[in-house]
N, C-alpha and C positions, 0 to 999 in steps of 0.2 A: 504495499499499500504505500503510495508517494507520501512524502510529508507535506502536510497543508503550509504555505507561507503566507501568514496574515500581511495585507497591504493597507495603507490608506484608502479610505471610502468616501464618495460624497455624500452630502448629505441626504440626497433622494434615495442612493442606494444604499445606506444605512436605514433609513426608515423602512424601504420595504422589505430588508431582511428582518428587521425588528418586528415588523408586522405579523410575521408567521408564528412567532413567541407570543403574540397578544400585547405587544407594546405598541403604544401611540403617542403622539405628539401634541401637546398643548400648546397653541400658540399665544394664547390669551393670558396665561400666568406669568410668562418670564418678562424679566425687566431688559429692555433694549435690544441687546441682539442675543440674549438668551432665550433658548426654548426649552421646555420642561419635558421630559419623556417620562411616562407613566404607563402601569398595567391597566389594561382595558378592564379588566376584572376588578378592580378596585374602585370603579365610578359606582356611586349611588346617589342618585337624585344630582344636587348641585356640590356633594362634597366628595372629595378622594380619601381613602386610606390605603397605606400599602407603600412599597418602594417607590422613589421618584429621585430623578436625578436632572440637573440643569446641564446644558451644552451650550458652548458659543457657537451662532450660526449667523452668517452675515449674507446668506441667500441660498436657494437650492444646490449650488454648485460648490459651496463650502467644502473643503477636504477635511476629514476627521482624521487624524493620526490613529496610529494602532494603540497607542497609551489612553487616548479618550476612548476608543471601541474597548478595550480591556476593562477600563473602569465601568462603562455600561454593563458589561458582561457579568462582573463581580457584584455590582448593584442589584441586579436582577436575577443573579444566581443561574446563569445559561451557561451551558457546556459550550466552551469555546470550539471544540471538535463539530460538535452539529452547527454552530452558527458559521463557521467558515467553510463547512462543506458544500452549502447551498449554491 
């Protein structure tokens, strides 16, 4: 089995991969250039409970480094092998 080499991802590609794991973006809660990533299962009414993480985003073409992506994976307890194999 070949070793998976992580690489930087554009914001839209990161969101499409995270969507498979039930993670969505809220644009209205971040301040300035920050966007908040949350688990869709944690939404109930107007409130949210569960893990969340803010990430910098200056547009859909913003590239996120492997370190940022690793932090997101840790926060949501996602398996890196499953994430990078998609």
